[in-house]
Backbone as CSV, one residue per row, in Angstrom:
resi,resn,N_x,N_y,N_z,CA_x,CA_y,CA_z,C_x,C_y,C_z
1,UNK,-12.046,51.381,66.723,-12.568,53.398,66.570,-14.205,53.172,65.825
2,UNK,-14.684,54.475,65.942,-15.970,55.067,65.165,-15.654,55.516,64.144
3,UNK,-16.724,55.682,62.872,-16.657,56.347,62.289,-16.692,58.010,62.220
4,UNK,-15.797,58.888,61.475,-16.066,60.096,62.070,-17.114,60.885,62.580
5,UNK,-17.732,60.527,62.068,-20.010,61.700,61.938,-19.998,60.237,63.214
6,UNK,-19.772,59.552,63.621,-20.625,58.998,65.066,-20.069,59.148,66.670
7,UNK,-18.346,60.285,66.253,-17.060,60.441,66.708,-17.578,60.961,68.604
8,UNK,-18.680,62.480,68.057,-18.843,63.122,69.211,-20.385,62.811,69.897
9,UNK,-21.375,61.562,69.182,-22.061,60.964,70.007,-21.616,60.370,70.415
10,UNK,-21.138,59.530,69.930,-20.064,58.388,71.182,-19.787,59.059,72.167
11,UNK,-19.251,60.251,72.113,-17.965,60.626,73.528,-19.577,61.194,74.033
12,UNK,-20.050,61.869,73.799,-21.348,62.081,74.578,-22.104,61.096,75.739
13,UNK,-22.855,59.855,74.830,-23.515,58.440,75.120,-22.303,58.790,76.021
14,UNK,-20.933,57.750,75.872,-19.939,57.322,77.058,-20.027,58.714,78.787
15,UNK,-20.505,59.558,78.642,-20.025,60.726,79.060,-21.316,60.104,80.098
16,UNK,-22.401,60.597,79.911,-23.347,59.467,80.208,-23.756,58.934,81.132
17,UNK,-23.262,58.588,80.611,-23.686,56.190,81.160,-22.532,56.842,82.688
18,UNK,-21.307,57.929,81.951,-20.513,57.245,82.839,-20.378,57.878,84.048
19,UNK,-21.534,59.316,84.048,-21.925,59.586,85.038,-23.640,58.602,85.760
20,UNK,-23.737,58.343,84.531,-24.997,57.245,85.229,-24.565,56.011,86.201
21,UNK,-23.285,55.908,86.239,-22.177,55.080,86.696,-22.358,55.354,87.910
22,UNK,-21.481,56.689,88.400,-21.251,56.884,89.542,-22.448,57.240,90.474
23,UNK,-22.885,57.594,89.999,-24.349,59.103,90.938,-24.806,56.946,91.400
24,UNK,-24.971,56.085,90.455,-26.262,54.971,91.177,-24.411,54.234,91.797
25,UNK,-23.209,53.702,91.170,-22.708,53.477,92.377,-21.811,53.886,93.555
26,UNK,-21.173,54.591,92.352,-20.193,55.760,93.648,-18.687,55.915,93.127
27,UNK,-18.957,54.712,91.698,-17.982,54.083,91.494,-17.828,54.052,89.390
28,UNK,-17.021,54.072,88.843,-16.779,53.651,88.045,-16.224,52.124,87.185
29,UNK,-17.791,51.356,87.487,-17.518,49.709,86.679,-15.141,49.191,87.026
30,UNK,-15.142,48.429,87.534,-13.273,48.009,86.956,-13.355,48.161,85.942
31,UNK,-14.361,47.110,84.956,-14.174,46.896,83.370,-14.790,48.063,82.520
32,UNK,-13.419,48.228,81.395,-14.471,48.525,80.415,-14.828,48.354,79.905
33,UNK,-15.495,47.707,79.206,-16.345,46.018,78.276,-18.124,46.593,79.353
34,UNK,-17.369,46.606,81.030,-18.739,46.581,81.385,-19.732,47.858,81.330
35,UNK,-18.661,49.024,81.214,-19.047,50.390,81.051,-19.804,50.538,79.457
36,UNK,-19.805,49.840,78.619,-19.556,49.684,77.025,-20.838,49.248,76.998
37,UNK,-20.974,48.353,77.818,-22.509,47.604,78.040,-23.284,48.732,78.605
38,UNK,-23.254,49.549,79.827,-23.962,50.374,80.091,-24.702,50.882,78.592
39,UNK,-23.280,51.364,77.761,-23.725,52.677,76.716,-24.150,51.766,75.798
40,UNK,-24.110,50.867,75.393,-25.062,49.686,74.594,-26.048,50.194,74.975
41,UNK,-26.639,49.403,76.324,-27.804,49.413,76.864,-28.695,51.629,76.974
42,UNK,-27.469,52.471,76.934,-28.320,53.685,76.675,-28.323,53.535,74.582
43,UNK,-28.183,53.973,74.930,-28.424,53.268,72.551,-29.271,52.257,72.787
44,UNK,-29.447,51.593,73.145,-30.396,50.648,72.599,-32.668,51.495,73.224
45,UNK,-31.727,52.230,74.381,-33.207,52.780,75.046,-34.221,54.380,74.589
46,UNK,-32.189,54.756,74.298,-32.234,55.720,73.602,-31.690,56.226,71.891
47,UNK,-32.936,54.699,71.052,-31.977,54.729,69.836,-31.824,56.178,69.288
48,UNK,-31.083,56.901,68.171,-30.838,57.361,67.039,-31.340,56.742,65.360
49,UNK,-31.563,57.507,64.489,-32.050,57.413,63.312,-31.192,56.247,62.952
50,UNK,-32.487,56.005,61.800,-31.726,53.994,61.930,-31.086,53.644,61.243
51,UNK,-29.852,54.668,60.493,-28.440,54.345,59.729,-27.644,54.169,60.720
52,UNK,-27.930,55.576,61.741,-26.853,55.726,62.705,-26.673,54.208,63.755
53,UNK,-28.382,54.646,64.653,-28.326,52.933,65.368,-27.443,52.261,65.367
54,UNK,-27.670,51.200,63.877,-27.143,50.621,63.649,-25.869,49.721,62.866
55,UNK,-24.974,51.407,62.653,-24.104,51.883,63.030,-22.981,51.382,64.376
56,UNK,-23.774,52.441,65.740,-23.291,52.590,66.638,-22.890,51.331,67.151
57,UNK,-24.286,50.656,67.278,-24.040,49.303,67.918,-23.403,48.651,67.446
58,UNK,-23.118,48.888,65.498,-22.329,47.651,65.437,-21.087,47.694,66.505
59,UNK,-20.866,49.336,66.213,-19.449,50.023,66.303,-19.110,49.928,68.045
60,UNK,-19.992,49.503,69.267,-19.778,49.259,69.976,-20.085,47.379,70.038
61,UNK,-20.352,46.830,70.200,-20.200,45.166,70.221,-18.752,45.197,69.293
62,UNK,-18.465,45.974,68.556,-16.788,45.812,67.933,-15.736,45.906,69.475
63,UNK,-15.842,46.730,69.565,-14.716,47.584,70.503,-14.839,45.673,71.862
64,UNK,-16.522,45.863,72.557,-16.853,45.129,73.418,-15.582,44.005,73.678
65,UNK,-16.265,43.046,71.688,-15.424,41.527,71.651,-14.358,42.413,71.915
66,UNK,-13.495,43.154,71.401,-12.001,42.942,71.467,-11.692,43.509,74.099
67,UNK,-12.391,44.208,73.946,-12.413,44.573,75.323,-12.456,42.702,76.181
68,UNK,-13.785,41.779,75.283,-13.893,41.055,75.880,-11.954,40.126,76.289
69,UNK,-11.395,40.229,75.516,-9.554,39.049,75.359,-8.865,39.876,76.895
70,UNK,-8.743,38.844,77.679,-7.827,39.090,79.106,-6.624,39.521,79.067
71,UNK,-5.943,39.981,78.357,-5.266,40.723,78.484,-5.457,42.319,78.359
72,UNK,-6.414,41.685,76.904,-6.994,43.305,77.419,-7.243,43.987,78.857
73,UNK,-8.842,43.572,79.165,-9.095,43.986,80.526,-8.268,43.896,81.739
74,UNK,-7.004,43.224,81.743,-6.228,43.154,82.371,-5.566,44.850,82.440
75,UNK,-4.938,44.965,81.106,-4.338,46.782,81.271,-5.792,47.627,81.155
76,UNK,-7.039,47.858,80.966,-7.532,48.191,80.632,-8.902,48.388,82.172
77,UNK,-8.148,48.527,83.638,-8.908,47.923,84.569,-8.798,49.564,84.831
78,UNK,-10.434,49.810,84.837,-10.643,51.871,85.965,-10.330,51.413,87.355
79,UNK,-8.689,51.537,87.387,-8.894,50.856,89.111,-8.335,52.042,89.244
80,UNK,-8.580,52.938,90.597,-7.762,54.304,91.114,-6.208,54.420,91.133
81,UNK,-5.538,53.506,91.921,-4.315,53.403,91.410,-3.655,53.420,90.671
82,UNK,-2.360,53.459,90.261,-1.770,53.010,88.852,-1.614,51.799,89.126
83,UNK,-1.445,51.734,87.767,-1.246,50.150,87.041,0.803,50.230,88.228
84,UNK,1.207,48.609,88.576,2.369,48.818,89.938,3.681,49.178,88.066
85,UNK,3.740,48.420,86.777,4.929,48.173,86.230,4.996,50.230,85.567
86,UNK,3.964,51.052,85.597,3.946,52.340,85.667,4.334,53.190,86.946
87,UNK,3.857,53.245,87.768,4.934,53.425,88.437,6.692,53.481,89.201
88,UNK,6.965,51.535,88.492,8.250,51.034,88.885,9.479,52.487,87.649
89,UNK,8.118,52.264,86.466,8.921,53.069,85.412,9.082,55.446,86.557
90,UNK,7.834,54.948,86.468,7.825,56.969,87.470,8.892,56.525,87.864
91,UNK,9.028,55.448,88.991,11.025,55.440,89.471,11.249,55.891,89.658
92,UNK,11.835,55.329,88.443,13.522,54.790,87.187,13.482,53.795,86.873
93,UNK,13.086,52.328,87.548,13.455,51.729,86.788,13.348,51.148,85.362
94,UNK,13.985,50.251,84.484,13.781,49.733,83.633,12.093,48.859,82.940
95,UNK,11.901,48.716,82.525,10.437,47.834,82.232,9.746,47.594,80.835
96,UNK,10.382,46.333,80.355,9.965,45.740,79.190,8.727,45.888,78.379
97,UNK,7.880,45.359,77.815,6.521,45.764,77.267,6.376,44.837,75.621
98,UNK,6.359,43.758,75.756,5.954,43.277,74.648,5.009,43.369,74.147
99,UNK,4.383,43.304,73.370,2.096,43.956,72.198,3.088,43.409,70.877
100,UNK,4.139,42.469,71.084,4.525,41.901,68.801,3.756,40.484,69.733
101,UNK,2.442,40.056,70.518,1.718,39.205,70.170,-0.135,39.312,69.917
102,UNK,0.800,40.805,70.261,-0.948,41.201,70.251,-1.834,41.845,68.273
103,UNK,-2.830,41.814,68.160,-3.389,41.972,66.519,-3.249,43.744,66.898
104,UNK,-2.938,43.772,65.652,-2.902,45.374,65.456,-3.887,46.340,66.166
105,UNK,-5.016,46.016,66.531,-5.943,47.170,66.975,-5.733,46.780,68.564
106,UNK,-5.104,46.005,69.063,-5.087,45.419,70.540,-3.706,46.082,70.707
107,UNK,-3.362,46.308,70.219,-1.722,46.627,70.339,-2.025,48.073,70.350
108,UNK,-2.995,48.834,69.051,-2.749,50.186,69.539,-4.357,50.872,70.559
109,UNK,-4.675,49.951,71.039,-5.674,50.234,72.038,-4.282,50.405,72.873
110,UNK,-3.398,49.623,73.755,-2.989,49.683,75.390,-1.859,50.455,74.747
111,UNK,-1.100,50.783,74.086,-0.650,51.802,73.035,-0.917,53.403,73.830
112,UNK,-1.848,53.809,73.261,-3.857,54.535,73.307,-3.324,54.772,74.978
113,UNK,-4.067,53.717,74.900,-3.858,53.874,76.991,-2.268,54.457,77.161
114,UNK,-1.830,53.081,77.164,0.337,54.116,77.996,0.421,55.440,77.520
115,UNK,0.096,56.140,75.967,0.963,57.085,75.876,-0.237,58.656,76.880
116,UNK,-2.122,57.675,77.011,-2.782,58.343,77.779,-1.948,59.058,79.654
117,UNK,-1.570,57.196,79.519,-0.518,57.230,81.346,-0.431,58.410,81.795
118,UNK,0.888,57.951,80.765,2.603,59.609,80.602,1.823,60.868,80.517
119,UNK,0.957,61.212,80.104,0.543,62.235,80.088,-0.045,63.242,80.699
120,UNK,-1.374,61.730,81.994,-1.666,62.603,83.113,-1.150,62.019,83.693
121,UNK,0.156,61.532,84.232,0.623,61.815,84.622,2.571,61.617,84.966
122,UNK,2.460,62.498,84.338,4.243,63.458,83.534,3.671,64.874,84.753
123,UNK,3.997,65.743,85.420,4.329,67.588,85.268,5.510,67.839,84.566
124,UNK,4.148,69.176,84.270,5.870,70.102,83.382,6.668,70.164,84.936
125,UNK,7.938,70.499,83.781,9.111,70.791,84.610,9.110,72.543,84.854
126,UNK,9.911,73.569,85.505,10.439,74.330,85.139,11.725,74.534,85.066
127,UNK,12.193,73.590,84.667,13.705,73.244,84.054,13.331,71.841,83.516
128,UNK,13.918,71.921,82.176,13.818,70.758,80.959,15.093,70.072,81.757
129,UNK,14.491,68.741,82.244,15.977,67.695,82.935,14.965,65.882,82.232
130,UNK,15.913,65.700,82.211,15.514,64.122,82.083,15.088,63.543,82.863
131,UNK,13.787,63.299,83.085,13.329,62.005,83.922,13.313,60.976,83.467
132,UNK,12.527,60.410,82.884,11.823,59.394,82.534,11.908,59.196,81.151
133,UNK,12.271,57.797,80.368,12.959,57.687,78.711,11.765,56.793,77.733
134,UNK,11.360,57.142,77.533,10.223,55.291,76.200,11.606,55.067,74.923
135,UNK,11.845,53.682,75.249,12.155,53.461,73.544,10.864,52.150,73.036
136,UNK,10.543,52.922,71.722,9.753,52.744,70.965,10.762,51.060,69.773
137,UNK,11.086,50.381,69.543,11.598,49.761,69.008,10.195,49.074,67.776
138,UNK,11.019,49.236,66.658,10.399,48.813,65.537,8.574,50.008,65.723
139,UNK,9.277,50.478,65.206,8.022,51.897,66.000,7.178,51.816,64.920
140,UNK,7.317,50.771,63.420,5.697,51.298,62.152,5.111,50.298,62.865
141,UNK,4.898,49.405,63.981,3.867,48.809,64.626,2.118,49.520,65.252
142,UNK,2.785,50.915,65.420,2.203,51.591,66.243,1.721,53.376,65.740
143,UNK,3.221,53.464,65.046,3.240,54.900,65.085,2.991,54.668,62.755
144,UNK,2.484,53.880,62.090,2.294,53.780,60.640,1.931,55.359,60.159
145,UNK,2.462,54.978,59.147,0.783,55.990,57.762,0.413,55.288,57.668
146,UNK,-1.803,55.929,57.913,-2.323,54.990,57.244,-1.510,54.952,55.892
147,UNK,-2.748,53.935,55.655,-2.721,53.846,53.972,-3.812,53.971,52.955
148,UNK,-4.231,54.440,53.858,-5.980,54.495,52.669,-6.152,55.964,53.744
149,UNK,-6.907,56.999,53.009,-7.189,58.180,53.383,-8.733,58.324,53.840
150,UNK,-9.272,57.417,53.078,-10.931,56.829,53.392,-11.236,57.351,55.180
151,UNK,-11.404,58.737,55.393,-11.775,58.656,56.736,-12.908,57.817,57.701
152,UNK,-13.991,57.088,57.300,-14.693,55.983,56.818,-13.530,54.994,57.639
153,UNK,-13.128,54.423,57.199,-11.818,53.445,56.794,-11.564,53.150,58.707
154,UNK,-11.880,51.998,59.771,-11.618,52.259,61.192,-9.498,52.219,60.740
155,UNK,-9.379,51.658,60.210,-7.766,51.859,59.847,-7.408,52.938,59.737
156,UNK,-7.646,53.601,59.094,-7.826,55.506,58.888,-7.580,55.681,60.265
157,UNK,-8.963,55.939,60.530,-9.300,56.237,62.118,-7.950,56.189,63.090
158,UNK,-8.241,55.147,64.015,-7.116,54.085,64.714,-6.211,54.839,64.442
159,UNK,-4.998,54.958,63.399,-3.831,55.266,62.996,-4.200,57.369,63.053
160,UNK,-5.413,57.603,62.746,-5.475,59.044,62.877,-5.223,59.929,63.958
161,UNK,-6.516,59.137,64.717,-6.166,59.029,66.415,-5.015,58.916,67.427
162,UNK,-4.236,57.944,66.911,-2.701,57.315,67.361,-2.001,58.649,66.897
163,UNK,-1.788,59.000,65.661,-1.455,59.862,65.438,-1.334,61.423,66.090
164,UNK,-2.785,61.502,66.594,-2.526,63.083,67.188,-2.250,63.052,68.645
165,UNK,-2.082,61.624,69.043,-2.057,62.037,70.884,0.005,61.720,71.206
166,UNK,0.227,60.878,69.398,1.367,60.711,70.267,2.330,63.048,69.698
167,UNK,1.622,63.092,68.901,2.189,64.589,68.019,2.109,65.505,69.433
168,UNK,0.992,65.199,70.119,0.889,66.117,70.952,1.788,65.846,72.359
169,UNK,2.124,64.755,72.915,3.320,64.582,73.747,3.858,64.005,73.016
170,UNK,4.968,64.378,71.864,6.263,64.463,71.578,6.012,66.272,71.369
171,UNK,5.601,67.076,71.768,5.407,68.958,71.996,6.091,68.973,73.437
172,UNK,4.794,68.113,74.497,4.586,68.417,75.623,6.295,67.772,76.397
173,UNK,6.642,66.814,75.463,7.758,65.665,76.237,9.350,66.873,77.011
174,UNK,10.001,67.532,76.376,10.074,68.325,76.870,10.733,68.726,78.324
175,UNK,9.257,69.348,78.422,8.355,70.338,79.818,7.649,69.351,80.494
176,UNK,7.867,67.339,80.042,7.217,67.358,81.203,8.683,65.914,82.338
177,UNK,10.375,66.701,81.281,10.832,65.303,81.539,11.205,64.214,80.440
178,UNK,10.349,64.142,79.689,10.581,62.799,78.959,10.578,62.462,78.131
179,UNK,11.924,61.040,77.624,12.572,61.510,76.265,12.019,60.470,75.844
180,UNK,11.883,60.069,74.449,11.940,59.254,73.110,13.149,58.956,72.857
181,UNK,13.315,57.523,71.840,14.392,57.209,71.538,13.310,55.952,70.448
182,UNK,13.347,56.516,69.345,12.317,55.883,68.270,13.430,55.117,66.998
183,UNK,13.598,53.511,67.277,14.121,53.392,66.024,13.073,52.116,64.983
184,UNK,13.344,52.787,63.819,13.207,51.978,62.931,13.851,51.955,61.292
185,UNK,13.632,50.749,60.703,14.271,50.725,59.692,13.510,51.783,58.511
186,UNK,12.330,52.159,58.366,11.684,52.641,57.333,10.586,53.843,58.145
187,UNK,11.585,54.742,57.830,10.903,56.227,59.228,10.303,56.861,58.076
188,UNK,10.175,56.678,56.640,9.376,57.197,56.116,7.544,56.925,56.162
189,UNK,7.413,55.627,56.681,6.192,54.787,56.563,5.734,55.757,57.902
190,UNK,6.871,56.076,58.737,5.226,56.034,59.865,5.733,58.214,59.728
191,UNK,4.543,58.106,60.921,3.918,59.763,61.244,4.973,60.822,60.780
192,UNK,4.411,61.817,60.019,4.794,62.654,59.706,5.963,63.777,61.021
193,UNK,5.096,63.531,62.068,6.087,64.279,63.387,6.848,63.068,63.941
194,UNK,6.430,62.105,63.381,7.857,61.589,64.383,9.406,61.776,63.423
195,UNK,9.310,62.127,62.153,10.320,62.535,61.470,10.664,63.298,61.345
196,UNK,10.032,64.468,62.186,10.456,66.066,62.240,10.339,66.662,63.177
197,UNK,10.287,66.355,64.748,9.712,66.417,66.004,11.102,66.460,66.912
198,UNK,11.853,64.804,66.676,13.454,64.580,67.487,14.939,65.184,67.314
199,UNK,14.916,65.483,68.056,15.799,66.990,68.558,16.975,66.381,67.116
200,UNK,17.329,65.379,67.769,18.376,64.241,67.926,18.129,63.716,66.363
201,UNK,19.055,63.390,65.159,18.668,62.158,64.232,19.637,61.525,63.666
202,UNK,19.581,59.407,64.214,21.018,58.846,64.500,20.423,58.066,63.080
203,UNK,20.700,58.186,61.541,20.483,57.827,60.807,21.677,57.159,60.184
204,UNK,21.623,55.580,59.886,22.446,54.324,59.307,21.451,54.767,57.882
205,UNK,22.407,53.706,56.884,21.996,54.272,55.225,20.420,53.532,55.318
206,UNK,20.126,54.379,54.301,19.135,55.342,54.185,19.040,54.686,52.443
207,UNK,18.385,54.411,52.024,17.618,54.176,50.245,16.073,55.739,49.897
208,UNK,15.735,55.798,49.142,14.476,55.841,49.219,13.401,55.039,49.195
209,UNK,12.504,55.855,50.010,12.513,57.306,49.907,12.764,57.984,50.967
210,UNK,12.950,57.084,52.741,13.557,57.120,53.576,14.467,58.368,53.481
211,UNK,15.491,58.508,52.262,16.489,59.429,53.111,15.424,60.462,52.587
212,UNK,14.782,60.867,51.788,14.219,62.920,51.164,14.141,62.450,52.593
213,UNK,13.410,62.568,53.687,13.092,63.059,54.242,13.785,63.522,55.795
214,UNK,15.259,62.810,55.643,15.172,63.811,57.000,16.631,65.255,56.333
215,UNK,16.658,65.932,54.807,17.454,66.260,54.314,17.408,66.723,52.619
216,UNK,16.817,67.628,52.250,17.184,68.267,50.857,17.406,68.538,49.897
217,UNK,19.222,68.554,50.807,20.016,68.045,50.355,20.196,67.435,49.220
218,UNK,20.574,66.967,47.998,21.144,66.444,47.623,22.508,65.488,47.340
219,UNK,22.648,65.838,47.931,24.554,65.417,48.680,24.614,64.722,49.460
220,UNK,24.049,65.160,50.746,23.812,64.290,51.930,22.618,63.274,51.296
221,UNK,21.060,63.254,50.510,20.339,61.996,49.923,21.687,61.190,50.113
222,UNK,22.828,61.592,48.939,23.405,60.987,48.331,24.919,59.290,49.530
223,UNK,25.095,60.937,50.506,25.226,60.136,51.304,24.684,58.431,52.378
224,UNK,23.293,59.411,52.550,22.992,58.198,52.763,23.113,56.583,52.329
225,UNK,22.693,57.454,51.561,22.568,55.704,50.827,24.805,54.161,50.529
226,UNK,25.613,55.821,50.712,25.771,55.126,50.807,27.388,55.067,51.978
227,UNK,26.496,54.660,52.695,27.161,54.809,54.720,27.317,53.744,55.048
228,UNK,28.119,52.670,55.170,29.169,51.427,55.838,28.590,50.535,56.891
229,UNK,28.441,50.278,57.091,27.650,49.402,58.188,28.680,49.626,59.006
230,UNK,27.628,49.879,60.841,27.956,50.499,61.991,29.082,51.932,62.088
231,UNK,27.977,52.657,60.057,28.310,53.979,60.162,27.456,55.408,60.612
232,UNK,26.231,56.040,61.315,25.626,56.853,60.654,26.020,58.559,60.517
233,UNK,25.306,59.327,60.435,24.956,60.696,60.006,24.066,61.154,60.789
234,UNK,24.587,61.590,62.457,23.952,62.646,63.464,23.447,63.714,62.693
235,UNK,21.831,63.639,62.980,21.724,64.924,62.924,21.299,65.980,63.859
236,UNK,21.744,66.678,65.161,21.229,68.523,66.000,20.496,69.173,65.625
237,UNK,18.997,68.589,65.588,18.217,69.802,64.956,17.907,71.189,66.474
238,UNK,18.905,70.823,67.421,18.684,72.787,68.427,19.960,73.002,67.245
239,UNK,20.756,72.423,66.806,21.821,73.389,67.336,22.770,73.772,65.802
240,UNK,21.992,73.131,64.227,22.426,72.511,63.018,23.395,72.328,62.960
241,UNK,24.357,71.038,64.182,25.322,70.595,63.858,25.385,69.386,62.871
242,UNK,25.631,69.619,61.804,25.522,67.338,61.558,27.184,66.547,61.249
243,UNK,27.958,65.502,61.995,28.571,65.066,61.921,28.473,62.927,61.223
244,UNK,29.120,62.880,61.502,29.350,60.943,61.310,30.347,60.477,62.426
245,UNK,28.965,59.346,63.060,29.595,58.595,63.477,29.367,57.055,63.436
246,UNK,30.878,55.836,64.424,30.832,55.058,64.038,30.612,53.954,65.104
247,UNK,29.984,53.158,64.969,29.143,52.830,66.026,29.566,51.004,66.270
248,UNK,30.129,50.642,67.451,30.375,49.766,68.268,30.505,48.366,67.145
249,UNK,31.593,47.630,67.608,31.195,46.415,66.543,30.223,45.030,68.004
250,UNK,29.136,45.177,67.619,28.757,44.168,69.595,28.604,42.648,69.067
251,UNK,29.110,42.081,70.056,29.953,40.927,69.520,28.489,40.368,70.270
252,UNK,27.906,38.750,70.759,26.274,38.953,71.498,27.288,38.153,72.330
253,UNK,28.785,37.214,72.026,28.463,35.253,73.079,30.111,36.363,73.486
254,UNK,30.725,37.685,73.276,31.649,38.383,74.250,30.378,38.950,75.123
255,UNK,29.548,39.188,74.652,28.463,39.854,76.145,28.351,39.200,76.649
256,UNK,28.495,38.245,76.615,27.460,36.774,77.056,28.238,35.909,78.370
257,UNK,29.564,36.013,77.750,30.487,35.629,78.810,31.959,36.787,79.301
258,UNK,31.368,38.055,79.001,32.454,38.179,79.778,31.814,38.732,81.607
């Protein structure tokens, strides 16, 4: 990610470089890293002021280094066709993506690309009908608030960008037939929209500060701290209904032997 002061500059440069690639080769390069190499050459041949030039080149080289990883290259190939796994998901198949082995910057980059795929390849429908479902477990790994408020900090920029993209997707998801199931043990760490936007919340036992984001009623907050195992408070944001449910006792051994 780039410092906010360089964001507009970078967008213009990468746009011009992409146009130059298309004019010369009739297509964009297959790898995003190759495109950024072209951006780097453009910056070298068309330098900005000393401070901006040094920061811009360093930011580009950091991104190119990340994009050089094999796993990242495979995900971010600039191809005309959609990835097979994404087509399968659109067609209703179950797809499991495990990003637990990625570092936080690579993870954010891949998830950002996936969210953009969802936004650009799902269409608005007149009837609000569920067609696709996205389940995000351990949501803090990609939807956690930044610790710092320093707008030049890389972590802040990365997480603010993710918050913006995901918040827009949450606002659009109903009309696109996309549903989300978001699970995390520490919801207070997540972006505000992650807790406020969903229409149905299923809350198991939560202590402070997690219990404060779901209710302003002190009595309800107290209830959340004392729920028994497998007991959950359900809040329906559309109707205002609130009720308790108890989940089944899940036994993996019995399930596998059944």
